[in-house]
Structure formats: C-alpha cells, structure tokens
C-alpha positions in Angstrom: -57.0 -41.4 28.6 -59.2 -42.5 25.8 -60.6 -39.8 23.5 -62.8 -39.9 20.5 -64.3 -37.2 18.3 -67.6 -37.7 16.7 -69.4 -35.5 14.2 -72.7 -34.1 15.5 -76.0 -33.6 13.7 -75.3 -29.9 13.2 -72.0 -30.7 11.5 -69.7 -29.8 14.4 -67.4 -32.2 16.0 -67.5 -33.1 19.7 -64.8 -34.8 21.6 -65.5 -37.3 24.4 -63.0 -38.4 27.0 -62.7 -41.4 29.4 -59.9 -41.8 31.9 -61.2 -44.8 33.8 -61.7 -48.3 32.4 -63.1 -50.7 35.0 -62.3 -54.4 35.3 -65.9 -55.1 34.1 -65.3 -53.0 31.0 -62.0 -54.9 30.4 -64.0 -58.1 30.4 -66.5 -56.6 28.0 -63.7 -55.5 25.7 -62.3 -59.1 25.6 -65.8 -60.3 24.7 -66.2 -57.8 22.0 -62.8 -58.6 20.6 -63.8 -62.3 20.4 -67.1 -61.5 18.9 -65.5 -59.4 16.1 -63.0 -62.2 15.3 -65.8 -64.8 15.1 -68.5 -62.8 13.4 -66.7 -59.9 11.7 -68.9 -57.3 10.0 -72.3 -58.9 10.7 -74.9 -56.2 11.3 -75.7 -57.6 14.7 -72.0 -57.5 15.6 -71.8 -53.9 14.6 -74.8 -53.0 16.7 -73.1 -54.7 19.7 -69.8 -52.9 19.0 -71.6 -49.5 18.8 -73.3 -50.2 22.2 -69.9 -51.2 23.6 -68.3 -47.9 22.6 -71.2 -46.0 24.3 -70.5 -48.0 27.4 -66.7 -47.4 27.3 -67.2 -43.7 27.2 -69.7 -43.8 30.1 -72.8 -43.4 27.9 -71.8 -39.8 27.0 -73.2 -40.6 23.6 -75.6 -43.2 22.3 -74.8 -46.2 20.1 -76.6 -44.4 17.3 -74.6 -41.2 17.8 -71.4 -43.3 17.6 -72.6 -44.9 14.3 -73.7 -41.6 12.9 -70.7 -39.6 14.1 -67.8 -41.9 13.2 -66.2 -41.6 9.7 -66.9 -44.9 7.9 -63.5 -44.8 6.4 -61.9 -44.8 9.8 -64.5 -46.9 11.7 -62.8 -50.3 11.7 -59.4 -48.8 12.5 -60.9 -46.8 15.3 -62.7 -49.7 16.8 -59.6 -51.9 16.7 -57.4 -49.1 18.1 -59.6 -48.7 21.2 -60.0 -52.4 21.8 -56.2 -52.9 21.5 -55.6 -49.9 23.7 -57.9 -51.1 26.5 -56.4 -54.6 26.4 -52.9 -53.3 26.1 -53.2 -51.1 29.1 -54.1 -54.1 31.3 -51.3 -56.1 29.8 -48.8 -53.2 30.5 -49.9 -53.2 34.1 -48.6 -56.7 34.5 -44.9 -57.2 35.2 -42.9 -60.2 33.9 -43.9 -62.2 37.0 -47.6 -61.8 36.2 -48.3 -59.5 39.1 -49.5 -55.9 39.0 -46.8 -53.4 38.3 -47.0 -50.6 40.8 -45.2 -48.1 38.4 
C-alpha cells in the first residue's frame, strides 16, 4: 500500500492511501521516470510530476495540494521513493523466468 501525508492549508496533516496501482499507472510511472531523467527539475517537469502523484492516489488531492503539502526538503526523495516503489512492485511480481509470480 502506498501512503503519503500532506500538510493542509489549516496546518494539519492528512494521510492519503492507495492500495491499487493499475497497469496503466505503471506505464505512466515509467514515463514519468524517463521524463525526470531527461529533464530533471524543469518547472514543466515538476508540474507533470505533481499531476502524476494526484493520479497515483486516485485524485484524492490536486496537483496543487501535493505541491503545497509536501515538505520541499523531502520532495525529491519522496517522488523517487514512490516511483521506485511502483516499478519495484511490478518487478517483484516477475519470477526468474519472466512470468508472473503467483505468490
């Protein structure tokens, strides 16, 4: 399960959870990972990444709420952690033969 805590306008922290990552979202994650490697911290790239996080969590928060609620000191680490987590989960599902692992 993915989980992220974002600071709200009123100063409280709200936690959002997502327990399902679709194949389409996996593809989107790979695209975002590639974009980040190629374009790094460009403002347009960050806008795309914020929208991606909103999508990952089922639009429970807006891209603006993600940007405003994430601690800037932890932003890049958080982004990379979730991208790697999503891609890693798919990789873990594959056995050594390249087929889906039922366990």
